[in-house]
Residue frames as qw, qx, qy, qz and C-alpha x, y, z in Angstrom:
[[0.382, 0.241, -0.417, -0.789, 123.21, 95.32, 66.82],
 [0.503, 0.169, 0.795, -0.295, 120.13, 93.23, 66.38],
 [0.292, 0.120, -0.620, -0.718, 118.39, 91.77, 63.30],
 [0.753, 0.020, 0.212, -0.623, 114.89, 90.39, 63.00],
 [0.078, 0.174, -0.967, -0.169, 114.36, 86.64, 62.63],
 [0.778, -0.042, -0.039, -0.625, 111.27, 84.62, 61.80],
 [0.152, -0.282, 0.936, -0.144, 111.28, 81.17, 63.31],
 [0.746, 0.044, -0.290, -0.598, 109.03, 78.55, 61.73],
 [0.201, -0.240, 0.918, -0.245, 108.38, 75.33, 63.64],
 [0.802, 0.011, -0.241, -0.546, 106.31, 72.29, 62.88],
 [0.938, -0.279, 0.109, -0.172, 106.04, 68.69, 64.10],
 [0.950, 0.060, 0.085, 0.294, 109.19, 67.43, 62.37],
 [0.649, 0.150, 0.060, 0.744, 111.42, 70.39, 62.05],
 [0.128, -0.882, -0.205, 0.405, 112.11, 74.10, 61.96],
 [0.540, 0.475, 0.217, 0.660, 113.54, 76.91, 59.71],
 [0.227, -0.683, -0.180, 0.670, 114.73, 80.44, 60.23],
 [0.406, 0.643, 0.422, 0.494, 114.06, 83.37, 57.97],
 [0.308, -0.059, -0.128, 0.941, 115.13, 87.06, 57.86],
 [0.302, 0.108, 0.054, -0.946, 111.61, 88.40, 57.19],
 [0.632, 0.307, 0.589, -0.399, 108.02, 87.34, 56.64],
 [0.574, 0.659, -0.244, -0.419, 108.58, 87.93, 52.88],
 [0.201, 0.487, -0.847, -0.070, 111.43, 85.40, 52.81],
 [0.416, 0.002, 0.850, -0.321, 109.22, 82.91, 54.68],
 [0.648, 0.526, 0.373, -0.405, 106.45, 83.27, 52.10],
 [0.395, 0.655, -0.535, -0.358, 108.96, 82.93, 49.20],
 [0.097, 0.282, -0.954, 0.008, 109.49, 79.33, 50.32],
 [0.099, 0.305, 0.912, -0.254, 106.08, 78.37, 51.81],
 [0.143, -0.394, -0.542, -0.729, 102.60, 79.08, 50.49],
 [0.459, -0.274, 0.178, -0.826, 99.50, 80.67, 52.20],
 [0.851, -0.093, -0.344, -0.386, 97.79, 77.37, 51.85],
 [0.694, 0.136, -0.619, 0.342, 100.65, 75.38, 53.48],
 [0.188, 0.153, -0.512, 0.824, 101.04, 77.79, 56.41],
 [0.186, -0.604, -0.766, 0.123, 97.29, 78.34, 56.94],
 [0.018, -0.888, -0.259, 0.378, 97.41, 82.20, 56.72],
 [0.586, 0.677, 0.106, 0.433, 98.68, 84.77, 54.34],
 [0.542, 0.114, -0.248, 0.795, 101.47, 87.31, 54.95],
 [0.154, -0.523, -0.033, -0.837, 99.18, 90.22, 55.68],
 [0.763, -0.520, -0.274, -0.267, 97.38, 88.23, 58.38],
 [0.812, -0.138, -0.289, 0.488, 100.70, 87.23, 59.90],
 [0.284, 0.310, -0.141, 0.896, 102.03, 90.86, 59.91],
 [0.415, -0.575, -0.148, -0.690, 98.77, 92.06, 61.44],
 [0.843, -0.435, -0.316, -0.004, 98.98, 89.42, 64.14],
 [0.665, -0.002, -0.260, 0.700, 102.58, 90.39, 65.03],
 [0.008, 0.468, 0.010, 0.884, 101.52, 94.04, 65.18],
 [0.622, -0.562, -0.223, -0.497, 98.62, 93.28, 67.54],
 [0.859, -0.309, -0.329, 0.242, 100.72, 91.05, 69.81],
 [0.488, 0.186, -0.212, 0.826, 103.46, 93.69, 70.01],
 [0.200, -0.529, -0.071, -0.822, 100.90, 96.39, 70.85],
 [0.776, -0.513, -0.195, -0.310, 99.47, 94.16, 73.66],
 [0.197, -0.715, 0.620, -0.256, 102.90, 93.36, 74.99],
 [0.934, -0.082, 0.311, -0.155, 102.50, 89.67, 74.33],
 [0.499, -0.316, 0.691, 0.417, 105.15, 87.21, 72.93],
 [0.439, 0.539, -0.351, -0.628, 105.39, 87.39, 69.16],
 [0.170, -0.108, 0.973, 0.109, 104.11, 83.89, 68.53],
 [0.657, 0.214, -0.078, -0.719, 101.40, 82.72, 66.15],
 [0.393, -0.005, 0.917, 0.063, 100.04, 79.17, 65.76],
 [0.362, 0.194, -0.466, -0.784, 98.45, 78.74, 62.30],
 [0.821, 0.071, 0.102, -0.557, 95.42, 76.72, 61.32],
 [0.879, 0.291, -0.376, -0.044, 97.78, 74.04, 59.91],
 [0.840, -0.527, -0.010, 0.127, 99.67, 73.65, 63.22],
 [0.605, 0.387, -0.170, 0.675, 102.79, 75.62, 62.24],
 [0.423, -0.802, -0.211, 0.364, 104.20, 77.87, 64.94],
 [0.488, 0.611, 0.056, 0.621, 105.66, 81.15, 63.72],
 [0.498, -0.735, -0.205, 0.411, 107.67, 83.30, 66.04],
 [0.376, 0.810, -0.032, 0.448, 109.30, 86.71, 65.54],
 [0.661, -0.667, -0.031, 0.341, 112.45, 87.67, 67.43],
 [0.216, 0.928, -0.302, 0.020, 115.82, 89.18, 67.16],
 [0.900, 0.034, -0.123, 0.416, 119.34, 87.89, 66.64],
 [0.242, -0.948, 0.151, 0.142, 121.93, 89.95, 68.48],
 [0.810, 0.437, -0.051, 0.388, 125.19, 90.42, 66.59],
 [0.552, -0.523, 0.001, 0.650, 128.58, 91.70, 67.75],
 [0.246, 0.948, -0.013, -0.201, 129.37, 95.17, 66.40],
 [0.807, 0.327, 0.062, 0.488, 132.18, 95.28, 63.86],
 [0.414, -0.690, 0.010, 0.594, 135.08, 97.74, 64.33],
 [0.256, 0.822, -0.157, -0.484, 134.86, 99.43, 60.97],
 [0.319, -0.292, 0.818, 0.380, 136.46, 96.56, 59.09],
 [0.615, 0.282, -0.310, -0.668, 135.03, 95.63, 55.77],
 [0.920, 0.002, 0.317, -0.229, 133.61, 92.12, 55.06],
 [0.897, 0.391, 0.000, 0.206, 135.96, 91.44, 52.17],
 [0.365, -0.849, 0.346, 0.163, 139.49, 91.63, 53.56],
 [0.860, 0.069, 0.374, 0.339, 141.15, 89.47, 50.91],
 [0.044, -0.732, 0.301, 0.609, 143.90, 91.17, 49.05],
 [0.774, 0.596, -0.011, -0.212, 144.29, 90.95, 45.30]]
């Protein structure tokens, strides 16, 4: 099983997000140098061209889109604590 991940990198650090929407809930368009629609369009175009999903913004942030691969569970529920 795989889940999307958005990786935001700048000169002094990095952060991981589950979606572009969660990225933009913490950071602003002005801070990142592009809005969410432009970012989604860039990822779409790069995927269509078969290029790596990496965008460098006007404000020198690098935003990458990838996947986290997770182990499949065997039908067990997350909450296994008994009452």
